[in-house]
C-alpha positions in Angstrom: 19.5 7.9 -0.9 18.7 4.6 -2.7 15.8 2.5 -1.3 15.7 -1.2 -1.7 12.5 -2.7 -3.0 10.5 -4.7 -0.6 8.4 -7.4 -2.3 5.3 -8.6 -0.4 3.3 -11.6 -1.4 -0.4 -11.5 -0.4 -3.2 -14.0 -1.1 -6.2 -12.5 -3.0 -9.9 -13.4 -2.5 -9.5 -16.3 -5.0 -6.6 -17.8 -3.0 -4.0 -16.7 -5.6 -0.6 -15.3 -4.6 -0.1 -11.7 -5.8 3.3 -9.9 -5.5 3.5 -6.2 -4.6 6.4 -3.7 -4.4 6.0 -1.9 -1.1 6.3 1.8 -1.9 5.6 3.3 1.5 4.1 2.6 4.9 2.7 5.6 6.8 0.3 6.5 9.7 -2.9 8.4 9.1 -5.4 9.3 11.9 -4.0 6.7 14.3 -3.9 3.8 11.8 -1.0 2.3 9.7 -1.3 2.0 5.9 0.8 0.5 3.1 1.0 1.8 -0.4 1.9 -0.9 -2.9 2.5 -1.3 -6.6 1.1 -4.7 -7.9 3.7 -6.7 -9.8 1.0 -9.1 -10.9 -2.3 -8.3 -12.5 -4.9 -7.4 -9.9 -8.6 -7.2 -10.6 -10.0 -3.6 -10.6 -6.5 -2.1 -10.5 -5.1 -0.4 -13.6 -1.6 -1.1 -14.7 0.7 1.2 -12.8 -2.0 1.8 -10.2 -1.3 1.9 -6.5 -3.1 -0.2 -3.9 -3.6 1.2 -0.4 -4.2 -1.3 2.4 -4.6 -0.9 6.1 -2.0 -2.8 8.2 -3.6 -4.6 11.1 -1.2 -6.0 13.7 -2.3 -9.2 15.5 -0.7 -12.0 17.4 0.6 -13.6 14.2 2.2 -10.5 12.8 0.6 -8.2 10.2 -2.5 -8.5 8.1 -3.6 -6.3 5.3 -7.2 -5.1 5.0 -8.9 -3.4 2.0 -10.4 0.0 2.6 -14.1 -0.2 1.9 -15.0 3.4 2.8 -14.4 5.4 -0.4 -14.1 8.7 1.5 -11.4 7.3 3.8 -9.6 5.7 0.9 -9.5 9.1 -0.9 -8.1 10.7 2.3 -5.5 8.1 2.8 -4.5 8.2 -0.9 -4.0 12.0 -0.7 -1.9 11.5 2.4 0.2 8.9 0.5 0.7 11.3 -2.5 1.8 14.1 -0.1 4.3 11.8 1.7 5.5 10.3 -1.6 6.1 13.7 -3.0 8.2 14.6 0.1 10.3 11.5 -0.4 10.8 12.4 -4.0 11.9 15.9 -3.1 14.3 14.6 -0.5 16.0 12.4 -3.2 16.8 15.5 -5.3 
């Protein structure tokens, strides 16, 4: 099954627009997360690196928050890898 790319534009801390390819959204321990591949250069993210952000719903729609807890970030990243591998296996 082919998936269409979803491009999301976010504003970084400096007020610059940054485009991301949305790879996957998933739930982990009661919260929703997005795994995205930066299409523009992002500070502290290696080329080809994945960015994981928490999706926070509010009255205006969705906001994306950086994970500041390194332990939680590692747990969520491992969950992303497991789910992404499952998707890859389903495509075979």
